[in-house]
C-alpha positions as CSV (number, residue, x, y, z in Angstrom):
1,M,110.0,126.3,86.6
2,T,108.3,123.7,88.9
3,I,109.2,119.9,88.8
4,S,105.9,119.0,86.9
5,S,106.4,121.5,84.3
6,R,110.1,120.4,83.8
7,R,109.0,116.8,83.9
8,Q,106.3,117.7,81.6
9,K,108.5,119.4,79.1
10,L,110.9,116.5,78.9
11,Y,108.4,113.8,78.3
12,E,106.7,115.9,75.6
13,K,110.4,116.4,74.1
14,I,111.2,112.8,74.0
15,S,107.6,111.5,73.1
16,N,107.8,114.1,70.2
17,K,111.1,113.0,69.0
18,R,109.4,109.2,69.0
19,C,112.3,108.2,70.8
20,K,114.9,109.2,68.2
21,N,118.0,110.6,69.2
22,V,117.1,110.7,72.9
23,R,120.0,110.5,75.3
24,F,120.7,108.1,77.9
25,K,120.7,110.9,80.8
26,D,117.4,112.3,79.3
27,I,115.5,109.0,79.6
28,C,116.6,108.1,83.0
29,A,115.9,111.6,84.3
30,L,112.6,111.3,82.8
31,L,111.9,108.1,84.8
32,E,113.2,109.4,88.2
33,M,111.3,112.6,87.6
34,Y,108.0,110.0,87.5
35,D,109.3,108.6,90.8
36,W,111.0,105.4,89.3
37,V,113.8,104.2,91.3
38,L,117.2,102.8,90.1
39,D,116.8,99.4,91.6
40,R,120.2,97.9,90.1
41,I,122.8,98.1,87.6
42,A,123.3,94.6,85.8
43,R,126.1,93.7,83.8
44,N,127.8,97.0,84.2
45,S,125.7,98.7,81.6
46,H,121.8,97.8,82.1
47,Y,119.9,100.1,84.6
48,I,117.1,98.4,86.0
49,Y,114.2,101.0,87.1
50,V,111.5,100.0,89.3
51,H,108.1,101.6,90.5
52,Q,105.7,100.9,93.3
53,D,102.7,100.9,91.0
54,Y,104.2,99.0,88.1
55,E,104.5,95.3,88.4
56,G,107.6,94.9,85.8
57,I,110.9,96.7,85.3
58,V,112.4,99.0,82.9
59,N,115.5,98.2,81.7
60,I,117.9,100.9,79.9
61,P,121.0,99.9,78.7
62,R,123.9,102.3,78.7
63,P,124.9,102.7,75.0
64,H,128.6,102.3,74.5
65,D,128.8,103.7,70.9
66,S,126.8,106.7,70.9
67,P,125.1,108.7,73.7
68,N,121.6,107.9,72.4
69,V,119.3,104.9,73.9
70,K,117.9,102.7,71.3
71,L,114.2,102.9,70.2
72,P,112.8,99.8,71.5
73,Y,114.4,100.6,75.4
74,C,113.0,104.4,75.1
75,R,109.6,103.3,73.7
76,N,109.2,100.6,76.5
77,A,110.1,103.4,79.1
78,L,107.5,105.8,77.7
79,R,105.0,102.9,77.7
80,A,105.6,102.2,81.5
81,I,105.5,105.7,82.3
82,Q,102.2,106.3,80.4
83,E,100.9,103.2,82.0
84,V,101.6,104.3,85.8
85,M,100.2,107.7,84.8
86,N,96.9,106.4,83.4
87,D,96.7,104.4,86.9
88,D,97.0,107.4,89.0
89,E,94.0,109.0,87.1
């Protein structure tokens, strides 16, 4: 399985779930597969990702009480990925 097919499968899996019950490690892996770079970890739990073609940042807090990322953070990550993908076309 190629990287692009794994990346597409993970993207579809997360978007089909509508960001419900998405694991922290999965959303971080997805960002990294789309060339997002972990810029820093703020306050020991906020993982800040940047992309060369995106002006803002994507902030993914590491959950303390469950392995899943909260909905707004997952949705923001998917929107940012989609925006970068649309700019590439």
